[in-house]
C-alpha positions as CSV (number, residue, x, y, z in Angstrom):
1,X,-0.4,0.2,-0.1
2,X,1.3,3.1,-1.2
3,X,-0.9,5.8,0.8
4,X,-4.4,6.1,1.8
5,X,-7.0,8.8,1.9
6,X,-10.1,8.8,3.6
7,X,-13.2,10.7,2.4
8,X,-15.7,12.7,4.4
9,X,-18.9,9.6,3.8
10,X,-15.7,6.9,4.8
11,X,-15.0,6.0,1.3
12,X,-11.5,4.8,1.5
13,X,-8.9,5.3,-1.8
14,X,-5.3,3.3,-1.8
15,X,-2.6,3.7,-3.9
16,X,-1.1,0.1,-4.6
17,X,1.9,-0.6,-6.1
18,X,3.5,-4.3,-6.9
19,X,5.9,-6.1,-8.5
20,X,6.3,-9.3,-10.3
21,X,7.7,-12.4,-8.0
22,X,11.0,-13.5,-8.4
23,X,12.8,-10.1,-8.9
24,X,15.4,-8.9,-5.9
25,X,15.0,-5.4,-7.3
26,X,12.5,-5.2,-9.8
27,X,12.6,-2.8,-13.1
28,X,9.9,0.1,-13.4
29,X,8.3,-2.2,-16.3
30,X,7.7,-5.1,-13.6
31,X,5.8,-2.7,-11.5
32,X,2.1,-2.7,-11.2
33,X,0.2,0.3,-9.8
34,X,-3.4,0.8,-9.2
35,X,-6.0,2.6,-7.1
36,X,-8.8,1.2,-5.0
37,X,-11.6,2.4,-4.1
38,X,-13.6,0.5,-1.1
39,X,-16.4,1.5,1.8
40,X,-15.8,1.9,4.8
41,X,-16.1,-1.7,6.1
42,X,-12.9,-2.4,3.7
43,X,-15.5,-4.1,0.4
44,X,-13.4,-3.1,-2.8
45,X,-15.5,-1.1,-4.7
46,X,-13.8,-0.4,-7.8
47,X,-9.6,-0.5,-9.1
48,X,-8.5,2.1,-11.6
49,X,-5.0,1.7,-13.4
50,X,-3.1,-1.5,-13.6
51,X,-0.3,-2.5,-16.5
52,X,3.0,-0.1,-16.2
53,X,2.8,3.0,-18.4
54,X,3.3,6.8,-19.2
55,X,-0.3,7.2,-20.9
56,X,-3.7,8.2,-19.4
57,X,-5.0,5.4,-17.1
58,X,-1.8,4.2,-16.2
59,X,1.0,4.4,-13.3
60,X,4.7,3.7,-13.2
61,X,5.1,3.3,-9.2
62,X,2.1,4.7,-7.4
63,X,3.7,6.4,-4.7
64,X,0.7,8.7,-2.6
65,X,-3.0,9.3,-2.8
66,X,-4.4,12.5,-1.1
67,X,-7.9,14.0,-2.0
68,X,-8.7,17.8,-3.0
69,X,-12.2,18.3,-2.8
70,X,-13.6,15.9,-4.6
71,X,-10.4,15.1,-6.6
72,X,-8.0,12.5,-5.8
73,X,-4.3,13.4,-6.4
74,X,-2.1,10.3,-7.1
75,X,1.9,10.4,-7.2
76,X,3.3,8.9,-10.5
77,X,6.5,8.6,-9.2
78,X,8.0,6.3,-12.2
79,X,6.9,8.9,-14.4
80,X,7.8,11.9,-12.7
81,X,4.1,13.5,-12.6
82,X,1.1,13.9,-10.5
83,X,-2.5,12.6,-12.0
84,X,-5.5,14.1,-11.2
85,X,-8.4,11.4,-10.9
86,X,-12.4,12.7,-10.6
87,X,-14.2,10.6,-8.0
88,X,-17.9,10.8,-8.9
89,X,-19.4,8.7,-10.2
90,X,-16.5,6.6,-10.8
91,X,-12.8,7.3,-11.0
92,X,-11.8,8.5,-14.0
93,X,-8.6,10.1,-15.9
94,X,-8.6,13.9,-15.7
95,X,-5.0,15.6,-16.4
96,X,-2.0,15.0,-15.1
97,X,0.9,17.7,-14.8
98,X,5.0,17.8,-14.7
99,X,7.6,15.5,-16.5
100,X,10.7,14.7,-15.9
101,X,13.3,17.3,-14.9
102,X,15.3,20.0,-12.9
103,X,13.2,23.0,-14.8
104,X,10.6,25.0,-14.1
105,X,7.1,22.9,-14.2
106,X,9.4,20.0,-14.1
107,X,9.9,17.1,-11.5
108,X,12.1,14.1,-10.4
109,X,10.8,11.7,-8.2
110,X,8.2,12.8,-6.4
111,X,7.2,11.7,-3.1
112,X,3.9,13.4,-1.9
113,X,1.1,16.0,-3.3
114,X,-1.5,17.8,-1.1
115,X,-4.2,20.2,-2.1
116,X,-4.7,23.4,-0.1
117,X,-7.2,26.6,-0.9
118,X,-7.0,25.3,-4.8
119,X,-2.9,24.9,-4.7
120,X,-1.0,21.8,-4.9
121,X,2.1,21.1,-2.7
122,X,4.6,18.6,-4.5
123,X,7.6,16.8,-2.6
124,X,9.9,17.1,-5.4
125,X,12.1,14.7,-3.7
126,X,15.1,14.1,-6.7
127,X,15.0,18.3,-7.0
128,X,15.6,18.9,-3.2
129,X,12.3,21.1,-3.1
130,X,8.7,21.7,-2.8
131,X,6.7,22.6,-6.2
132,X,3.4,24.1,-6.4
133,X,0.8,23.9,-8.8
134,X,-3.0,24.9,-9.1
135,X,-5.0,22.1,-9.3
136,X,-5.9,22.9,-13.1
137,X,-1.9,21.4,-13.0
138,X,-0.4,25.4,-14.0
139,X,3.2,25.3,-12.2
140,X,3.1,28.8,-10.2
141,X,6.4,28.5,-8.1
142,X,8.9,26.4,-6.5
143,X,11.1,26.9,-3.1
144,X,14.0,24.8,-1.4
145,X,17.6,23.5,-2.5
146,X,19.8,20.6,-1.8
147,X,21.5,21.4,1.9
148,X,21.3,21.1,5.7
149,X,20.3,24.7,6.1
150,X,17.4,26.1,6.9
151,X,15.0,25.9,3.7
152,X,17.1,23.7,2.6
153,X,16.4,19.9,2.2
154,X,18.0,16.6,1.6
155,X,15.0,14.4,0.9
156,X,12.4,16.2,1.2
157,X,9.1,13.2,1.8
158,X,5.9,14.0,3.6
159,X,4.3,17.1,3.3
160,X,0.9,18.2,5.7
161,X,-1.3,21.8,6.1
162,X,-0.7,22.9,9.8
163,X,-3.2,25.5,11.6
164,X,-4.4,29.2,10.9
165,X,-2.4,31.0,9.4
166,X,-1.6,28.2,7.3
167,X,1.8,26.5,7.3
168,X,3.7,23.7,5.1
169,X,5.3,21.3,6.8
170,X,8.0,19.3,5.5
171,X,10.0,15.8,6.6
172,X,13.0,15.7,5.4
173,X,15.2,12.6,6.9
174,X,16.3,13.6,10.1
175,X,14.2,16.9,10.3
176,X,11.0,18.7,10.2
177,X,10.6,21.9,8.5
178,X,7.9,24.5,9.2
179,X,7.5,27.1,6.4
180,X,5.5,29.6,5.3
181,X,3.4,28.6,1.8
182,X,6.1,30.5,-0.1
183,X,8.7,28.6,1.8
184,X,10.0,31.1,4.3
185,X,11.8,29.0,7.0
186,X,9.6,29.3,10.5
187,X,11.1,26.3,12.3
188,X,13.1,23.2,12.3
189,X,12.4,19.9,14.5
190,X,15.2,17.9,14.8
191,X,15.2,14.2,15.7
192,X,18.8,13.1,15.6
193,X,21.0,11.2,13.2
194,X,18.6,7.7,13.8
195,X,15.7,9.2,12.7
196,X,14.4,9.1,9.0
197,X,11.0,11.0,8.9
198,X,8.9,10.1,5.7
199,X,5.5,10.9,6.5
200,X,3.2,13.5,8.5
201,X,-0.3,14.2,9.4
202,X,-2.4,16.8,11.4
203,X,-4.6,15.5,13.7
204,X,-6.9,16.6,17.2
205,X,-4.2,19.4,17.7
206,X,-1.0,17.3,17.0
207,X,1.4,16.4,14.6
208,X,2.4,12.7,13.8
209,X,5.5,12.2,12.3
210,X,5.9,8.2,11.2
211,X,9.7,7.4,11.0
212,X,10.3,4.4,9.1
213,X,13.6,3.6,10.1
214,X,13.4,3.7,14.0
215,X,9.7,2.1,13.2
216,X,7.7,4.7,15.9
217,X,5.6,7.0,15.3
218,X,6.7,10.7,16.8
219,X,3.7,12.7,18.6
220,X,4.1,16.6,18.9
221,X,2.0,19.2,20.1
222,X,1.3,22.1,17.7
223,X,2.9,24.5,20.1
224,X,4.3,26.5,16.6
């Protein structure tokens, strides 16, 4: 499972990536990636995608899913793009944006995409930055650069929107960045050299940060 998103009615959307058996490290053409819609009780209602590819209705290694209103954002990491699916009445292809590269409007191994007030924020891991787009797929700006300083990333991964006024929270190996939505650094939280924080969400007045190297979840109170 490569990401989960839940709608207000309890419907669950799951990004799935799997590969052919017998491969120690499968090449991209051996991946099968798709999106599932499930009921609140876990019954599978619909499947979208399947065979690896770069066309419409195809994915190459789904890495995450999130809801932006009635649309589903799918991180299609192997194709270096974000796919937007409609969710009603059935999952359907609407558009995709991004292509491989390091220039404006290009992505390299994106990890996460989240929507907020008509904008989409993408963790552009391969370029060590956050890219911002409109929900219609128009490139707006990016911020961040490779490095260990404030506002710089080693491997930007999970993203979340925090509080009012809204701030962006970004996971970055052993650090958690808190920034304005335009990338101005506000705080950096350090978890130590043993950490590898890769996912973050906000719930019940707290930040929940997954640490894949230590197999734990850090819980932070929102004092920021």
